[in-house]
C-alpha positions in Angstrom: -64.7 139.0 193.6 -67.5 140.5 191.6 -70.8 140.3 193.6 -73.6 139.7 191.0 -76.0 138.4 193.6 -75.7 140.4 196.9 -77.2 139.6 200.2 -79.0 143.0 200.6 -80.1 145.8 198.4 -82.1 149.0 198.9 -85.9 149.2 198.9 -85.9 153.0 198.9 -86.9 155.4 196.1 -88.0 159.0 195.9 -90.6 158.6 198.7 -87.9 157.8 201.2 -85.7 160.6 200.0 -88.6 163.0 200.4 -89.3 161.7 203.9 -85.7 162.4 204.9 -86.0 165.9 203.5 -89.2 166.4 205.4 -87.4 165.7 208.7 -84.5 168.0 207.7 -87.0 170.7 207.0 -88.7 170.2 210.4 -85.3 170.6 212.1 -86.3 167.9 214.6 -84.1 164.8 214.5 -84.7 163.0 217.8 -87.7 160.8 218.4 -91.0 162.7 217.8 -94.2 162.7 215.7 -92.7 160.8 212.8 -91.8 157.9 215.1 -95.2 158.0 216.7 -96.9 157.8 213.4 -94.8 154.9 212.2 -95.6 153.0 215.4 -99.3 153.6 214.8 -99.1 152.3 211.3 -96.9 149.4 212.2 -99.3 148.3 214.9 -102.3 148.6 212.5 -100.5 146.6 209.8 -99.8 143.7 212.2 -103.1 143.9 214.0 -101.7 144.7 217.5 -102.7 147.3 220.0 -99.2 148.8 220.5 -95.9 149.1 218.8 -92.7 150.6 220.3 -89.9 151.6 217.9 -86.3 151.4 219.1 -82.9 151.8 217.5 -82.3 148.2 216.4 -83.8 144.7 216.4 -81.2 143.8 219.0 -82.6 146.6 221.2 -86.1 145.3 220.6 -85.1 141.9 222.1 -83.4 143.7 225.0 -86.5 145.8 225.8 -88.7 142.6 225.6 -86.6 140.8 228.2 -86.4 143.9 230.4 -90.2 144.4 230.3 -90.8 140.9 231.5 -88.4 141.7 234.4 -90.3 144.9 235.5 -93.9 143.9 234.8 -96.1 143.6 237.9 -98.2 140.9 236.3 -97.2 137.6 238.1 -98.3 135.6 235.1 -95.7 137.3 233.0 -92.9 138.3 235.3 -89.5 136.7 235.0 -87.0 136.6 237.8 -83.2 135.8 237.8 -82.6 132.1 237.5 -85.9 131.4 235.7 -85.5 128.9 232.8 -86.1 130.1 229.3 -86.0 127.6 226.4 -84.2 128.9 223.3 -83.4 127.3 219.9 -79.7 126.4 219.3 -79.6 128.4 216.0 -80.2 132.1 216.1 -78.5 135.5 216.2 -76.4 136.6 219.2 -78.9 139.2 220.5 -81.6 136.6 220.8 -79.6 135.3 223.8 -77.7 138.3 225.2 -80.7 140.0 226.9 -81.7 136.8 228.6 -78.2 136.4 230.0 -78.1 140.1 231.0 -81.3 139.7 233.0 -80.0 136.7 234.9 -82.1 134.1 233.1 -81.0 130.5 232.6 -81.2 129.4 229.0 -82.0 125.8 227.9 -80.8 125.2 224.4 -82.9 122.9 222.1 -82.1 121.5 218.7 -83.6 122.6 215.5 -85.6 120.7 212.8 -83.2 119.9 209.9 -85.8 120.9 207.4 -87.7 123.9 208.8 -84.6 125.2 210.7 -86.9 126.2 213.5 -87.5 124.2 216.7 -87.3 120.4 216.6 -90.8 120.0 218.0 -90.0 116.6 219.6 -86.9 118.0 221.3 -88.9 121.0 222.4 -91.6 118.8 224.0 -89.0 116.8 225.8 -87.2 120.0 227.1 -90.3 121.6 228.6 -90.5 120.8 232.4 -92.1 122.3 235.5 -89.1 124.6 235.7 -89.7 126.2 232.2 -90.9 129.7 232.7 -90.6 131.2 229.2 -90.1 130.2 225.6 -88.2 132.3 223.1 -89.5 131.4 219.6 -87.3 132.4 216.6 -88.7 132.4 213.1 -85.6 131.7 211.1 -84.9 133.2 207.6 -88.5 134.3 207.2 -90.0 130.8 208.1 -92.8 130.6 210.7 -92.6 128.1 213.5 -95.5 125.6 213.9 -97.3 127.6 216.5 -100.2 125.2 216.6 -97.9 122.4 217.7 -96.1 124.7 220.1 -99.4 125.6 221.7 -100.2 122.0 222.3 -96.7 121.5 223.9 -97.2 124.4 226.3 -101.0 124.0 226.9 -101.9 124.2 230.6 -98.5 125.4 231.6 -97.5 128.8 233.0 -95.0 129.5 230.1 -94.5 133.0 228.7 -93.9 133.1 225.0 -92.0 135.8 223.2 -90.9 135.9 219.6 -87.7 137.0 217.9 -89.2 137.8 214.5 -86.4 140.0 213.3 -85.8 137.9 210.2 -89.4 137.2 209.4 -91.5 140.3 209.0 -94.5 139.5 206.9 -94.4 135.7 207.6 -97.8 134.3 208.5 -99.3 131.0 209.8 -103.0 130.5 209.4 -103.4 134.2 208.3 -101.8 135.5 211.6 -98.6 137.4 211.5 -95.5 136.0 213.1 -94.4 138.3 215.9 -98.0 138.4 217.2 -98.3 134.8 218.6 -96.4 135.6 221.8 -97.1 138.2 224.5 -94.5 140.3 222.6 -92.7 140.1 219.3 -89.6 141.8 217.9 -88.8 143.0 214.4 -85.8 144.5 212.7 -85.8 147.3 210.2 -82.0 147.1 209.5 -80.9 147.6 205.9 -80.8 143.9 204.9 -84.3 143.2 206.3 -87.8 143.2 204.7 -88.2 147.0 205.3 -85.3 149.3 206.0 -85.1 152.4 208.2 -81.3 151.7 208.0 -81.1 151.1 211.7 -84.2 150.3 213.7 -86.4 147.8 215.4 -89.9 147.4 216.8 -91.7 145.5 219.5 -95.4 144.8 219.2 -97.8 143.7 222.0 -101.4 143.8 223.1 -100.5 144.1 226.8 -100.9 147.7 227.9 -98.7 147.4 231.0 -95.8 145.9 229.0 -96.2 148.7 226.5 -95.9 151.4 229.2 -92.9 149.7 230.8 -91.2 149.6 227.4 -92.0 153.3 226.8 -90.2 154.1 230.0 -87.3 151.7 229.5 -86.7 153.0 226.0 -85.8 156.5 227.2 -83.7 156.4 230.4 -86.5 154.8 232.5 -88.1 158.2 232.9 -91.8 159.1 232.9 -91.7 161.8 230.2 -93.1 159.6 227.4 -95.7 157.8 229.5 -99.4 158.8 229.3 -100.9 160.8 232.1 -102.5 157.6 233.4 -100.2 154.6 233.1 -99.3 151.3 234.6 -95.8 152.3 235.8 -96.5 155.3 238.0 -100.3 155.5 238.1 -101.2 159.2 237.6 -98.4 161.5 236.4 -98.0 165.0 237.8 -99.7 167.7 235.7 -96.4 169.7 235.9 -94.1 168.8 233.0 -91.2 170.3 234.9 -91.7 167.8 237.7 -91.9 164.9 235.2 -89.0 166.0 233.0 -86.3 164.1 234.9 -88.3 161.7 236.9 -86.6 158.3 236.7 -88.7 155.2 237.8 -87.1 152.2 236.0 -83.4 151.4 235.2 -83.7 152.0 231.5 -81.6 152.7 228.5 -81.4 155.2 225.6 -82.8 153.0 222.8 -84.7 155.8 221.1 -84.8 155.8 217.3 -84.1 158.9 215.2 -87.1 160.9 213.8 -85.7 160.2 210.4 -86.0 156.4 211.0 -89.7 156.9 211.8 -90.2 158.9 208.6 -88.5 156.2 206.6 -90.6 153.5 208.3 -93.9 155.3 207.3 -92.9 155.0 203.6 -91.6 151.4 204.0 -94.7 150.0 205.7 -96.8 151.4 202.8 -94.7 149.2 200.5 -94.6 146.1 202.7 -97.3 144.1 200.9 -95.4 144.5 197.6 -92.0 143.8 199.1 -93.2 140.6 200.7 -95.1 139.5 197.6 -91.9 139.9 195.6 -89.9 137.8 198.0 -92.6 135.1 198.0 -92.6 134.9 194.2 -88.8 134.4 194.3 -89.3 131.8 197.1 -91.7 129.8 195.1 -89.3 129.8 192.1 -86.4 128.9 194.3 -88.2 125.9 195.8 -89.3 124.6 192.4 -85.7 124.9 191.0 -83.8 123.6 194.1 -86.0 121.0 195.8 -84.1 118.1 194.2 -80.7 119.7 193.9 -77.8 117.2 194.0 -75.6 119.4 196.2 -78.0 121.3 198.5 -81.0 120.7 200.8 -83.2 123.7 201.2 -85.5 125.0 204.0 -89.0 123.6 204.2 -91.6 126.3 204.4 -94.2 126.3 207.2 -97.3 128.5 206.7 -96.3 131.4 204.4 -92.6 132.3 204.7 -91.5 135.9 204.0 -88.2 134.4 202.6 -85.5 136.5 204.2 -82.9 134.6 202.3 -82.3 131.2 200.7 -80.6 128.5 202.9 -78.3 126.0 201.3 -77.3 123.0 203.3 -74.8 120.5 201.9 -76.1 117.0 201.5 -74.3 114.3 203.5 -73.0 112.6 200.4 -71.3 115.8 199.2 -67.6 115.3 199.8 -66.5 118.9 199.3 -66.1 121.1 202.4 -68.3 124.1 203.0 -65.3 126.3 202.4 -64.8 124.8 199.0 -68.5 125.4 198.1 -68.5 129.0 199.4 -65.4 129.7 197.3 -67.2 128.3 194.2 -70.4 130.2 194.9 -68.4 133.4 195.4 -66.7 132.8 192.1 -70.1 132.5 190.5 -71.0 135.9 192.0 -72.9 135.1 195.2 -72.4 136.9 198.5 -72.6 134.2 201.2 -73.0 134.0 204.9 -73.4 131.3 207.6 -77.0 130.6 208.5 -77.5 133.3 211.2 -74.8 132.6 213.8 -74.9 128.8 213.4 -75.1 126.6 216.5 -74.8 129.3 219.2 -74.3 126.7 221.9 -70.8 126.0 220.5 -69.7 129.6 220.7 -66.9 130.9 223.0 -69.3 133.3 224.6 -71.2 130.5 226.2 -68.7 130.4 229.1 -70.4 133.6 230.4 -73.9 132.1 230.3 -76.0 130.3 232.8 -77.3 127.5 230.6 -77.8 123.9 229.9 -78.2 121.9 226.6 -81.1 119.6 226.3 -79.8 116.3 224.9 -77.7 116.5 221.8 -77.8 119.1 219.1 -77.0 117.0 215.9 -79.1 119.1 213.5 -77.7 122.4 214.8 -74.2 121.0 214.7 -74.7 119.9 211.1 -76.0 123.3 210.0 -73.1 124.9 211.8 -70.6 123.1 209.6 -72.5 122.5 206.4 -75.0 125.4 206.0 -75.0 128.8 204.4 -77.4 131.2 202.9 -77.6 133.6 199.9 -79.8 136.7 199.4 -83.4 137.1 198.4 -84.9 140.4 197.3 -88.2 142.1 196.6 -87.5 142.2 192.8 -87.1 139.2 190.5 -83.9 137.1 191.1 -84.4 134.6 188.2 -80.7 134.8 187.2 -79.6 133.9 190.7 -82.0 131.0 191.0 -81.0 129.7 187.6 -77.3 129.9 188.5 -77.9 128.0 191.7 -80.0 125.4 190.0 -77.1 124.7 187.6 -74.4 125.0 190.2 -71.9 122.1 190.4 -68.6 121.9 192.1 -65.7 119.7 191.1 
């Protein structure tokens, strides 16, 4: 198969090559000043007080869940057995950290058009037992946070965002990933910016920030400020603090090279998102009445991670047939994220329940796929999709 229309392509040029050479010349490869500068610029871009870079978007979700376990703030703290509402469609590491910290997941259906939460189902699922809400902005598309705020109003519900697919998406001028108490981002190769491997958590909560700084690197105190919310006042002796462990953490540190690449990529982010949005507008215009596919309905301003294609009910061909035909036309295809995760074998290990039925997630699981979008014009791909017929 010849891939004319790939899922992911590079956003690097000489600036990124120079950044890597700068790190090589410094002879420092582990987390250091390049990572710290990237975190500062990332937080500035998204309008948050703090950003913590880690080695993947999956690790970003892990450190978010962990921070809510170790916070001392009773309004934010999660305990084993607490119920967390999750959408039925997302990536595996949306769910794994919640399981790993002993939380009970309540799976809720998606909206067939936006592919985010079915808001009516979400409203029905919220009870006095609901302690947290994981919001996933799918394929670049914002959730309706105004509607979600009305659903959770007056309730002690902690909201966090898995925004790994939706960097640059906005609702009402506010960046997705900043609506909850924390939000995660991915900087993997196929995402809006690329440090090859990497992830970020943003927050305005200083205690959560300090907890994540410790958890990211072994649970030690070395990377904490002298005055912090984890230990209070640190010793003035760096020898005493060098191997002082205070939280059961991980090694989620990014490489210094990832930070250097991130600095260059954030500088390009406005242009990268603008290119994806131009393609998104052309895709909607060409595909909104397609005889074979339904497409995702945009909420706010999507950052168009990719283009979803969901077979219409009247289409008699199987998804496998359609995928083969698309591949023959040169498209690299994937399922929409992980499909309906509530139907996966891994569920036997989870503490969970399913709220009602999941008809829309089930339909997407069997009849949905997506193809790539990019920062550069993809007119030929869109034209090929618009003229696509099978059988």
